[in-house]
Each structure stands twice: as structure tokens, then as C-alpha cells.
C-alpha positions in Angstrom: 93.6 164.3 63.6 92.9 162.8 60.2 90.3 160.3 59.2 90.9 156.6 60.0 89.2 153.4 58.9 89.2 150.0 60.6 90.7 147.1 58.6 90.0 143.5 59.6 91.7 141.1 57.1 91.3 137.4 57.7 94.1 135.0 56.8 94.0 131.2 56.3 96.7 130.5 58.8 96.2 130.2 62.6 99.0 127.8 63.6 102.4 129.0 62.2 103.4 131.9 64.5 106.3 133.0 62.3 104.0 133.4 59.3 101.4 135.3 61.3 104.0 137.7 62.7 105.4 138.3 59.2 102.0 139.2 57.9 101.3 141.5 60.9 104.7 143.2 60.4 103.7 143.9 56.8 100.8 146.0 58.1 102.9 147.8 60.8 105.4 148.8 58.1 102.8 151.1 56.4 102.7 154.7 57.6 100.0 155.4 60.1 99.0 151.8 60.8 98.2 151.0 64.4 97.7 147.2 65.1 94.9 146.7 67.6 94.5 142.9 67.8 95.7 139.6 66.4 93.3 136.7 67.0 94.7 133.3 66.2 92.6 130.1 66.1 94.2 126.7 65.5 91.0 124.8 65.1 89.8 127.2 62.4 93.4 127.6 61.2 92.6 131.3 60.7 93.9 134.6 62.0 91.9 137.8 62.3 94.0 140.9 62.2 92.5 144.2 63.3 94.3 147.5 62.7 93.3 151.1 62.0 94.9 153.2 59.3 94.5 156.7 57.8 92.2 156.8 54.9 95.3 157.8 52.7 97.3 154.6 53.5 94.6 152.0 54.4 94.5 150.5 50.9 98.3 150.3 50.9 98.2 148.4 54.2 95.6 145.9 52.9 97.7 145.3 49.8 100.8 144.8 51.9 99.3 142.1 54.1 97.7 140.4 51.1 101.0 140.3 49.3 102.8 138.8 52.3 100.1 136.2 52.9 100.3 135.2 49.2 104.1 134.7 49.7 103.7 132.5 52.8 100.4 130.6 52.6 99.6 127.7 50.2 95.9 126.8 50.3 96.7 123.4 48.7 98.0 122.4 52.1 95.5 124.3 54.3 93.1 122.4 56.5 90.8 124.1 59.0 87.2 124.3 60.2 86.5 127.8 58.8 85.3 128.2 55.2 88.0 129.9 53.1 88.8 130.7 49.5 92.0 132.7 49.8 95.3 133.0 51.7 94.0 136.4 52.5 90.3 135.3 52.6 88.4 138.5 53.5 89.5 142.1 53.3 86.9 144.5 54.8 87.2 148.3 55.3 85.0 149.6 58.1 84.2 153.2 58.8 85.1 154.5 62.3 84.9 157.9 63.9 84.6 160.5 61.1 85.2 158.2 58.0 82.2 157.1 55.9 81.0 153.9 54.3 81.4 155.7 50.9 85.0 156.2 51.6 85.4 152.6 52.5 83.8 151.5 49.2 86.4 153.6 47.3 89.2 152.0 49.4 87.9 148.5 48.6 87.8 149.3 44.9 91.4 150.7 45.0 92.8 147.8 47.0 90.9 145.2 45.0 92.1 146.6 41.7 95.7 146.6 42.9 95.6 143.1 44.4 94.2 141.8 41.1 96.6 143.6 38.9 99.9 143.2 40.8 99.4 139.9 42.6 97.3 138.1 39.9 94.7 137.1 42.6 91.0 137.2 41.5 89.1 139.7 43.6 85.4 139.7 44.4 83.9 142.9 45.8 81.3 142.1 48.5 78.9 143.7 51.0 78.5 147.5 50.5 81.2 147.5 47.8 79.4 144.7 45.7 78.6 145.6 42.2 75.8 143.1 42.0 73.2 142.0 44.5 74.3 138.4 44.5 77.7 139.4 45.8 76.6 141.3 48.9 76.5 138.1 51.0 80.0 136.9 51.7 78.8 133.3 52.1 77.6 133.3 48.5 80.9 134.8 47.2 82.9 132.2 49.1 80.5 129.3 48.1 82.5 126.1 47.2 85.6 127.5 48.9 89.1 127.3 47.3 88.6 123.9 45.8 85.1 124.6 44.4 86.0 128.0 43.0 89.1 126.5 41.4 86.8 124.3 39.2 84.2 127.0 38.5 86.2 130.1 37.8 86.9 130.5 34.1 83.9 128.4 33.1 81.0 129.8 35.1 80.1 133.4 34.0 78.7 134.0 37.5 82.1 133.5 39.0 84.0 136.1 36.9 85.9 138.3 39.4 85.6 142.0 39.7 89.3 142.4 39.4 92.3 140.3 38.4 92.5 137.2 36.2 89.5 134.9 35.5 91.4 132.0 37.0 92.3 130.9 40.5 95.7 131.8 41.9 97.4 128.4 42.3 98.4 128.9 45.9 96.7 132.1 47.2 93.3 131.4 45.8 90.9 134.3 45.6 90.1 137.3 47.9 86.9 139.0 48.9 87.4 142.7 49.3 84.6 144.8 50.7 83.2 147.7 52.8 80.9 147.0 55.6 79.7 148.4 58.9 80.7 146.9 62.3 79.8 143.3 62.8 80.2 140.9 65.8 81.8 137.5 65.4 80.3 135.4 68.2 80.8 131.7 68.8 78.9 129.6 71.2 80.3 126.2 72.4 77.8 123.5 73.2 78.1 120.4 75.4 77.1 118.1 72.6 78.6 116.2 69.7 75.3 116.0 67.8 76.1 117.7 64.5 72.7 116.9 63.0 71.0 118.9 65.8 73.6 121.7 65.4 73.0 121.8 61.7 69.2 122.2 62.3 69.8 124.8 65.0 72.0 126.9 62.7 69.5 126.8 59.9 66.6 127.8 62.3 68.3 130.9 63.8 70.0 132.4 60.8 68.4 134.8 58.4 68.7 132.6 55.3 66.7 129.9 57.1 63.9 132.3 58.1 65.3 133.0 61.6 66.7 136.2 63.1 67.4 139.1 60.8 71.0 140.2 60.1 72.4 136.9 61.4 74.7 134.3 59.8 75.2 131.0 61.6 77.1 127.8 60.9 77.7 124.6 62.9 81.4 123.6 63.4 82.8 120.6 65.2 85.9 121.4 67.3 88.2 118.4 67.3 90.4 119.9 70.0 87.5 120.2 72.4 85.4 117.3 71.2 82.2 119.4 71.0 80.0 121.4 68.7 80.4 125.1 68.2 77.7 127.5 66.8 79.7 130.1 64.8 77.6 133.2 64.3 78.1 136.6 62.7 75.8 139.5 63.7 75.9 141.6 60.5 73.9 144.4 62.2 74.0 144.0 66.0 71.5 146.9 66.3 68.9 144.8 64.5 69.8 141.5 66.2 71.6 141.8 69.5 73.9 139.3 71.3 71.2 138.7 73.9 68.6 138.0 71.3 70.9 135.4 69.7 71.5 133.7 73.0 67.8 133.8 73.9 66.8 132.2 70.6 69.4 129.4 71.0 68.3 128.7 74.6 64.8 128.0 73.3 66.2 125.0 71.4 68.9 124.0 73.9 66.8 124.0 77.1 64.4 121.2 76.1 67.4 119.0 75.2 69.3 119.8 78.3 72.3 120.9 76.2 74.5 123.4 78.2 76.5 126.3 76.8 80.1 125.6 77.9 81.4 129.0 76.9 81.2 131.7 74.3 83.9 133.6 72.3 84.0 137.0 70.8 86.4 136.9 67.8 88.6 139.8 67.1 87.6 143.2 68.4 84.0 143.9 69.2 82.4 147.3 69.3 81.6 148.5 72.9 78.0 149.2 71.9 77.3 145.5 71.3 78.5 144.6 74.8 76.8 147.5 76.4 73.5 146.7 74.7 73.8 143.1 76.0 74.3 144.4 79.6 71.5 146.9 79.3 69.1 144.3 77.9 70.1 141.6 80.5 69.9 144.1 83.4 66.8 145.8 82.1 68.3 149.2 82.7 66.0 152.1 81.9 67.0 155.4 80.2 70.7 154.4 79.9 72.9 157.0 78.1 75.9 155.4 76.6 77.7 158.7 75.9 77.2 160.1 79.3 77.4 157.0 81.6 80.3 155.0 80.3 83.6 156.1 81.9 85.8 154.7 79.1 83.8 156.6 76.5 84.5 159.8 78.3 88.2 159.0 78.5 88.4 158.0 74.9 87.2 161.4 73.8 89.9 163.1 75.9 92.7 160.8 74.6 91.7 160.3 71.0 94.5 162.5 69.5 98.1 161.9 68.6 99.0 164.8 71.0 97.6 162.8 73.9 99.5 159.7 72.9 102.7 161.6 72.7 102.1 163.3 76.1 101.5 159.9 77.7 105.0 158.6 76.6 106.7 161.9 77.6 105.1 161.7 81.0 106.1 158.1 81.4 109.7 159.1 80.8 109.4 161.9 83.4 108.3 159.6 86.3 110.8 158.0 88.7 110.2 154.5 87.5 113.3 153.0 85.9 111.4 152.1 82.7 110.9 153.5 80.2 114.4 155.0 80.0 117.0 156.0 77.6 116.9 152.8 75.6 113.2 153.1 74.9 113.5 156.8 74.2 116.2 156.0 71.6 114.0 153.5 69.9 111.1 155.9 69.8 113.4 158.5 68.4 114.5 156.1 65.7 110.9 155.1 64.9 110.0 158.8 64.6 112.9 159.4 62.3 111.8 156.6 60.0 108.2 157.9 60.1 109.2 161.4 59.3 111.4 160.1 56.5 108.4 158.2 55.1 106.4 161.4 55.2 109.1 163.3 53.3 109.4 160.6 50.7 105.7 160.1 50.3 105.2 163.8 49.5 108.2 163.8 47.2 106.8 160.9 45.3 103.5 162.8 44.7 105.4 165.7 43.2 104.7 166.3 39.5 108.3 167.4 38.8 109.9 164.2 40.1 111.8 162.3 37.4 110.3 158.9 36.7 113.7 157.3 36.9 114.1 158.3 40.5 110.7 156.8 41.7 111.7 153.1 42.0 114.6 153.9 44.5 112.4 156.2 46.5 109.5 153.6 46.7 112.0 151.0 47.8 113.3 153.2 50.5 109.8 154.1 51.6 109.0 150.4 52.0 112.3 149.8 53.8 111.7 152.7 56.2 108.3 151.2 57.1 110.0 147.9 58.0 112.6 149.6 60.1 109.9 151.8 61.8 108.0 148.7 62.8 111.1 147.0 64.1 112.1 150.0 66.1 108.6 150.2 67.6 109.1 146.7 68.9 112.4 147.7 70.4 110.6 150.3 72.6 108.8 147.7 74.7 111.7 145.1 74.4 114.1 147.6 75.9 111.9 148.1 79.0 111.3 144.3 79.3 115.0 143.6 79.1 115.7 145.9 82.1 112.9 144.3 84.0 114.4 140.9 83.3 117.7 142.1 84.8 115.9 143.4 87.9 114.2 140.1 88.4 117.5 138.2 88.3 119.0 140.8 90.7 116.2 140.0 93.2 117.2 136.3 93.4 118.8 135.3 96.7 122.6 136.0 96.6 123.4 132.4 97.4 121.1 131.1 94.6 123.3 129.0 92.3 121.5 130.3 89.1 121.7 134.0 90.1 125.0 134.9 88.5 124.1 133.1 85.2 120.7 134.7 85.1 122.1 138.2 85.7 124.7 137.8 82.9 122.1 136.5 80.5 119.8 139.4 81.3 122.7 141.9 80.9 123.5 140.4 77.6 119.9 140.8 76.4 119.8 144.3 77.8 122.8 145.2 75.6 121.5 143.4 72.5 118.2 145.3 72.3 119.7 148.8 72.1 122.4 147.4 69.8 119.5 146.4 67.5 118.1 149.9 67.8 121.4 151.4 66.8 121.7 149.0 63.8 118.2 149.7 62.6 118.6 153.5 62.9 122.0 153.3 61.2 120.5 151.4 58.2 117.6 153.8 58.0 120.0 156.8 58.1 122.2 155.3 55.3 119.0 154.9 53.2 118.0 158.5 53.7 121.5 159.7 52.8 121.4 157.8 49.5 118.2 159.6 48.4 119.0 163.0 49.8 119.3 164.7 46.4 115.9 163.5 45.3 113.9 164.9 48.3 111.4 167.7 47.4 112.5 171.1 48.6 109.2 171.6 50.4 110.0 168.8 52.8 113.7 169.4 53.1 113.4 170.5 56.8 111.4 167.3 57.6 114.0 165.2 55.9 116.8 166.8 57.9 114.7 166.4 61.1 114.4 162.7 60.3 118.1 162.4 60.1 118.6 164.2 63.4 116.1 161.8 65.1 117.9 158.8 63.7 121.3 160.2 64.9 119.8 160.7 68.4 118.5 157.1 68.3 122.1 155.9 67.6 123.5 158.0 70.4 120.9 156.9 73.0 121.2 153.3 72.0 125.0 153.4 72.1 125.0 154.7 75.7 122.8 151.8 76.7 124.9 149.2 74.9 128.1 150.4 76.4 126.9 150.6 80.0 125.5 147.1 79.9 128.6 145.7 78.1 130.7 146.9 81.0 129.1 144.4 83.3 129.5 141.4 81.0 132.1 138.8 82.1 132.5 137.6 78.5 135.0 140.2 77.6 135.3 139.1 74.0 131.6 139.5 73.4 131.6 142.8 75.3 134.3 144.2 73.1 132.6 142.9 70.0 129.2 144.6 70.6 131.0 147.8 71.9 133.0 147.9 68.7 129.9 147.4 66.6 128.0 150.2 68.2 131.0 152.6 68.0 131.0 151.8 64.3 127.4 153.0 64.0 128.3 156.2 65.8 131.3 156.8 63.5 129.2 156.1 60.4 126.6 158.6 61.5 129.3 161.2 62.3 128.0 161.3 65.9 131.4 161.1 67.6 132.0 159.0 70.7 129.7 158.5 73.7 129.8 161.3 76.2 131.2 163.8 73.6 
């Protein structure tokens, strides 16, 4: 298993689901990316995306989401409670498992340089990647936000970016790219509307105000809840723990009879921070995290791609109706795209490859990434579509809506594998176009990618046709059956059952 890093880009959009999904899909399209969490907040109008990626492709993934966000988000129309200076506001690389902070610094520099050069977005390196001490603190880098930076950049020597033009991007603003260790984003909601008190509390507990070390804090008023929120960031939870933050706040809240109405952990939080809170609160003695936490033990057993593959294979083997052939077909198609990406990626690194061939190969590499992400979504959708049909089937036979529900579920159960076949067919056609350019050393992988895509089309076709048989709308049934047979013919797969 290779080295991975954690990537937690923050985007200045927390309300438009279609835009958020498009940005997340841009990450999924990059080889090796595994999306772990998408945290949306309408009040802050901000989304925090968490994914892991191999060291080799992490910078590509960060560039991809930054590019997509720049296409979709216009900061001139953005309003939200959270400070921001860019469509993609913050781009941190975080070491996990065997990766190092030094590797993350190099990734930040590579991603920042490309974002500045190709997207014309000014980039500021921060935290461990900062090239000057005054840019280690993200709050200082983002001072003035989009509107303030727009007036200062190009005139104030202290605001010259590390990469990109010395001018604001008119819609995407600027981006902070950095390397840092794990942090904890922790919000505390208070039963008060007194912003003056909250402002004083934030200043008293944060590091810059002489309070707790390794703590940022800012008061925010939540319009949707009609209350104050204390938004904090524990930049080193080993120095200042969650419990210590709460204890320090309670000292000020208690005398004023201000209650805590709830707390929020934003994005993914390291298990250690939660465990530390429990150990402190319970006063547990001699607690051993590695030896006494069940999940930690399990993670060590399952943290390999082989274990993940075995889990899916075993799920297919059990007697539950899902996952079945449709999900297996979608997995086969996603694997075909992934293997094709690998073959093309190695080909593009070859020294003997003609320069004229590279644009087409790069375009196909990006296309295969998009198809892989779409096919991965089909895996779960196929199982969900079957479950939907079974739910309709369980309705009482005399229920007036039963027949319509069953027909709608059957139609959906046919459309998901039809999409699988369509995506696999498009990916296969792309591979065929570039066949002559593939490096001889990965020729077997390239052919294996084709076989997997062919298998995906065959599996999907079987599922389309069996569900189409039950549709009462015969015209639609014939239409989708004809479409999937066309994919079979184009791939040279013959007809179902052959």
C-alpha cells in the first residue's frame, strides 16, 4: 500500500447542491482519490471536503477541485458568516499514516504553482509551507477577505502572492495552499444573542488574545438559529484539548448563566482528539489508545486495498439479493477505467512518447477519471434500485399505488445498469482510439482494462433486459433494450446469453 495524504479543501459554497456535487466529482475523477466526507453549512455558506489521495496524485486532485470551483463560484455574489478570500478558500495537505509533513510541503508548492500558473489565481502558501513567518497564520493571510485583498493586492508589497498574478482573480479571488498537521474545527452554540460578550470571550480564550495556546476563536451570529456561535480551531489538539477549550469557556459562561445549546465538529476529526476528551472527562488512568480501542485494532487489519477488495467479493458471495450482477458490472467498469488510467499515466511519463500524442492521452485520462467516478456511483445506485423495487413489492396487493410504484421501481432498476453500459461503452471507445499510443510495458494492463469494460457492458445488459421484460410500457422497454444491445454490438460482445 502506497503513501497517502489527507486533503481538506474548503469552498465558498454551502447552499447550491449541484455545484457542491460537481466539485466533489472533480476530486473523485482523479486516480486513487477516496472521498471521506462532505460537510455543507448554509449559514457559513461553505463546504469542507475531506478526501485521501496517493502522494503521487494528491496535487492533481487539489488542482482539479480548485479549477471546478473557479468555474462555478463567483465571490462577487457570495454571502456567508465564514471569512473567505477565494472560491477555493483553503487547500491544506495533511500527513497521515506513513506520509510526512515534508512531503505535504512539496505537494503544497506543486499545487500552488500550478493553480497560479494555469488558473491565474494568486496563491499564498501558509502554515508549514509558508515562506515567511507572517504567512504561517491563516487568519493573517486571509485578512480583509476577498473584498479587502482586492484593493490591496498589486499595491501593498506585503500582499504579493507566492504564485500566480499579483492581482485578484475577478470571480475566484485568491487561494491559501498549505501543509499542516491535524486540526480540530469545533463550534460551540450559545444561548445568547450578545455579540459584544461573544467578541470578548473569543478574544480571551484564543492564543492571539493571550488565552489558550494553539487555539483560534471567532464569534459568529447564526441568523438561522438566532444565537451566537463560538467558532474555534484547535491547531494542535495535543497542546490544547477539546475539554480544556470547553472548561475555559464554562468559566465565563457560568457566572452569566449562558447555556451551551450544542456543539459541532466540522469535517472529519481525528479519533485521538475525541479519545483524549473522553479520557480527560472520565479521568481514566493508564489508558492505551493502540491497545484498548477496538476500531484501532480493526483499522490495522483492514487498512489495505486487498482487504477492501475482499469485503466486496464476500458481499457478492452471501445470499442477500444485493449487491448482485448490476453492482458487479459497475465495479468491473470502474476497475476498467482505473486500469486504463494507470496505463495512460505510465505511458505519459515515458520519455519516448511523441509530444503530439500527449494532449489526446491527457484528455482521455481525464475522461476516464470522470467515467470511473460515475461508475462508482452506479455500484450503490444499482443495489438501491433493487431495494426500491422490493419495497414496492411489499405493499399490500390491494393498495392502489402498488402497481405504479412497482413499474416506476422496475424502470429505475433498468435505467441504472443502462447508464453503466453507456459509461463503460464510452470508456471503451476512448481506449480504442488511443490504443496505438499505449506504452508496450503496460500493454497487458491496457488489454485487461478493455476486458473489464466489456464485462461491465455484458453484466449491465443482462440487468437491463431482465428488468425491461417486466415493463408495461412496451415502447420504452424496446427502446432501452435496443440501446443496450447497441452497446454490446459496438463492443463486439455478442448478444446476452451467448
